[in-house]
C-alpha positions as CSV (number, residue, x, y, z in Angstrom):
1,M,163.4,-27.9,42.6
2,D,163.4,-30.7,40.2
3,Y,160.7,-33.0,41.6
4,S,160.9,-36.8,40.6
5,C,164.4,-36.0,38.9
6,G,165.1,-39.4,38.0
7,I,168.6,-39.7,36.7
8,G,169.1,-35.9,36.6
9,R,168.6,-35.0,32.8
10,H,166.6,-31.8,33.8
11,S,168.5,-30.9,37.0
12,I,171.9,-31.2,35.1
13,H,170.5,-28.8,32.2
14,L,169.2,-26.1,34.7
15,A,172.5,-26.2,36.7
16,N,174.4,-25.7,33.6
17,L,172.3,-22.6,32.9
18,G,173.3,-21.1,36.2
19,Y,170.4,-22.1,38.5
20,E,170.6,-23.4,42.0
21,V,169.0,-26.8,41.8
22,V,167.7,-29.4,44.2
23,G,166.7,-32.7,42.8
24,Y,164.3,-35.2,44.6
25,D,163.2,-38.7,43.7
26,P,162.0,-41.8,45.5
27,S,164.5,-44.0,43.7
28,P,167.9,-44.5,45.7
29,F,169.0,-46.2,42.3
30,Y,168.2,-43.1,40.1
31,I,169.7,-40.8,42.7
32,E,173.1,-42.4,42.7
33,I,172.9,-42.2,38.8
34,A,171.9,-38.5,38.9
35,K,175.0,-37.7,41.2
36,K,177.3,-39.5,38.9
37,N,176.0,-37.7,35.8
38,A,176.3,-34.4,37.7
39,N,179.7,-35.0,38.4
40,K,180.5,-36.1,34.7
41,F,178.7,-33.5,33.2
42,L,179.3,-30.5,35.5
43,G,182.6,-31.4,37.2
44,S,183.7,-28.6,39.6
45,K,180.5,-26.6,38.5
46,N,178.2,-29.3,40.2
47,K,176.5,-27.7,43.0
48,I,173.1,-29.7,42.8
49,R,171.7,-31.2,46.0
50,F,170.1,-34.7,45.5
51,Y,167.8,-36.1,48.0
52,Q,166.2,-39.3,47.9
53,G,162.7,-40.0,49.7
54,A,159.0,-40.8,49.4
55,P,156.8,-38.6,47.0
56,T,154.6,-37.2,49.9
57,Q,157.6,-36.7,52.3
58,V,159.4,-34.2,50.4
59,S,158.2,-31.3,52.6
60,K,159.2,-33.0,55.8
61,L,162.6,-34.3,54.5
62,L,163.9,-30.9,53.1
63,S,162.6,-28.8,56.1
64,Q,164.8,-31.2,58.3
65,K,167.6,-30.2,55.9
66,K,166.7,-26.6,55.9
67,D,166.6,-26.9,52.0
68,T,163.2,-24.7,51.4
69,S,162.0,-21.5,49.9
70,F,162.0,-22.4,46.4
71,D,161.2,-20.0,43.7
72,A,160.4,-22.8,41.0
73,V,159.3,-26.3,41.1
74,V,159.0,-28.4,38.0
75,F,157.4,-31.8,37.4
76,M,158.5,-33.3,34.2
77,S,157.8,-36.5,32.3
78,S,154.3,-37.3,33.9
79,S,155.1,-37.6,37.4
80,L,151.6,-37.4,38.4
81,G,149.0,-40.1,38.1
82,F,150.7,-43.4,39.3
83,I,148.8,-43.9,42.6
84,S,145.7,-42.0,43.0
85,E,144.2,-38.4,42.8
86,E,144.4,-38.0,46.3
87,Y,148.2,-38.9,46.4
88,D,148.7,-36.3,43.8
89,V,147.1,-33.6,45.7
90,K,149.4,-34.4,48.7
91,M,152.5,-34.1,46.5
92,L,151.4,-31.0,45.1
93,K,150.6,-29.5,48.6
94,N,153.9,-30.8,49.6
95,V,155.9,-28.6,47.2
96,Y,153.5,-25.5,47.8
97,S,154.6,-25.6,51.4
98,L,158.3,-25.4,50.4
99,S,157.9,-22.6,47.9
100,N,158.2,-18.7,48.1
101,N,155.3,-16.4,47.4
102,G,155.3,-15.8,43.6
103,S,157.0,-19.3,42.9
104,V,156.4,-20.9,39.6
105,L,155.3,-24.5,39.3
106,V,155.7,-26.2,36.0
107,I,153.9,-29.5,35.3
108,E,154.6,-31.5,32.0
109,F,152.0,-34.3,31.8
110,E,150.8,-36.8,29.2
111,N,148.3,-35.3,26.8
112,R,145.1,-37.3,27.4
113,D,143.4,-36.6,24.2
114,H,146.4,-37.2,22.0
115,T,147.0,-40.6,23.6
116,L,143.5,-41.7,23.3
117,K,143.5,-40.4,19.5
118,N,146.8,-42.4,18.8
119,F,146.2,-45.3,21.3
120,R,148.2,-48.3,20.7
121,S,147.5,-51.3,22.6
122,Q,150.6,-53.2,21.7
123,I,154.1,-51.7,21.6
124,N,157.8,-53.0,21.1
125,Y,160.9,-51.3,21.3
126,D,164.7,-51.8,22.3
127,I,166.6,-50.2,24.9
128,K,170.5,-51.1,24.3
129,N,170.5,-54.8,25.2
130,L,166.7,-55.1,26.1
131,H,163.8,-55.7,24.2
132,V,160.4,-54.3,25.8
133,Y,156.9,-55.5,25.0
134,E,154.0,-53.5,26.3
135,R,150.4,-54.2,26.2
136,W,148.1,-51.4,27.1
137,R,144.3,-50.9,27.7
138,F,142.2,-47.8,28.6
139,D,139.5,-47.7,31.4
140,Y,137.3,-45.0,30.5
141,E,135.3,-45.0,33.5
142,V,138.3,-44.0,35.7
143,S,140.4,-42.7,32.9
144,K,143.4,-44.8,33.5
145,A,145.8,-46.3,31.1
146,I,146.7,-49.8,32.4
147,G,149.9,-51.4,31.0
148,E,151.7,-54.8,31.3
149,C,155.3,-54.1,30.4
150,K,157.4,-57.4,29.8
151,Y,161.5,-57.1,29.8
152,Y,163.9,-59.5,27.6
153,E,167.5,-59.5,27.6
154,K,168.9,-60.1,24.0
155,Q,171.1,-63.0,23.5
156,H,173.8,-63.5,21.3
157,D,171.9,-65.9,19.2
158,N,169.2,-63.3,18.7
159,S,167.0,-65.0,21.0
160,L,165.3,-63.4,24.2
161,K,165.7,-64.2,27.8
162,Y,162.6,-63.2,29.8
163,L,163.5,-60.8,32.8
164,V,160.5,-59.4,34.5
165,E,157.1,-58.2,34.0
166,I,155.7,-55.0,35.5
167,E,152.2,-53.4,35.7
168,T,151.8,-49.9,35.4
169,T,148.6,-47.7,36.0
170,L,148.5,-44.1,34.9
171,R,145.6,-41.9,35.6
172,L,145.5,-39.7,32.5
173,Y,144.1,-36.2,33.3
174,S,142.4,-34.0,30.6
175,L,143.4,-30.3,30.8
176,H,140.3,-29.1,32.6
177,E,140.9,-32.0,35.3
178,L,144.5,-31.0,35.7
179,K,143.6,-27.3,36.2
180,K,141.1,-28.2,39.0
181,L,143.6,-30.6,40.6
182,I,146.4,-27.8,40.6
183,N,143.8,-25.2,41.9
184,S,142.7,-27.4,44.7
185,T,146.3,-27.5,46.2
186,G,146.7,-23.8,46.6
187,W,148.3,-23.2,43.4
188,K,146.9,-20.9,41.0
189,Y,146.7,-21.9,37.5
190,M,147.9,-19.5,35.1
191,E,148.4,-21.0,31.4
192,C,149.6,-24.2,29.2
193,C,151.2,-25.0,26.3
194,G,151.7,-28.2,24.3
195,N,155.4,-27.7,23.4
196,I,157.8,-26.4,26.1
197,M,160.3,-25.2,23.5
198,T,158.0,-23.2,21.3
199,I,155.3,-22.4,24.0
200,D,152.6,-23.3,21.5
201,R,148.8,-23.7,22.5
202,P,148.2,-27.6,23.2
203,N,146.2,-29.8,20.6
204,L,145.7,-33.1,19.5
205,D,149.1,-33.2,17.8
206,Y,151.2,-32.7,21.0
207,E,151.9,-35.7,23.3
208,D,152.4,-33.6,26.2
209,I,150.6,-30.9,28.1
210,V,152.6,-28.2,30.0
211,T,150.9,-26.0,32.6
212,I,152.4,-23.1,34.4
213,S,151.0,-22.2,37.9
214,K,152.0,-19.7,40.4
215,K,152.0,-19.4,44.3
């Protein structure tokens, strides 16, 4: 299962490698895009089953659909930390209950130490016809990055039209905190790496931490 699958990037790649894949995400907008992308890139080979639902309701929803007994669950691109530690525990327990004995859990998460070492309070970048301005601060007492992200639409005269501002709070776990969180939900932490492609050990140079756990 590709938990918090977004627009289906990882689901589609895994399906293309021959795996049977279920994608789950809270956003109906993303799920619709994921379905279109799967049809576009996989064609007749598209056998991915996408579901939309609340993050902590995945066990209930998939059990009703009789779509359970997973051999692997992946959390990619920092799907944890957006609400609370208690909420993260519920999500991990949910997918634990859907998984077979011996199932593998892979979590990709932002490397807290790398982020703090290279912390940027202001970030500007473009996404197609959008310009994004982010302002960040870090609360050391609760280990949370707190951001205000403003989105602007680029105009033909090179001016910017303000669209919306979104506040984001992300709980950044150190590796030992993430291990403790994983083990508290029934999963057994096994190992970690800093690069999922080369399986190198994590260090301050890697933006992410990837943990591998088993049931």
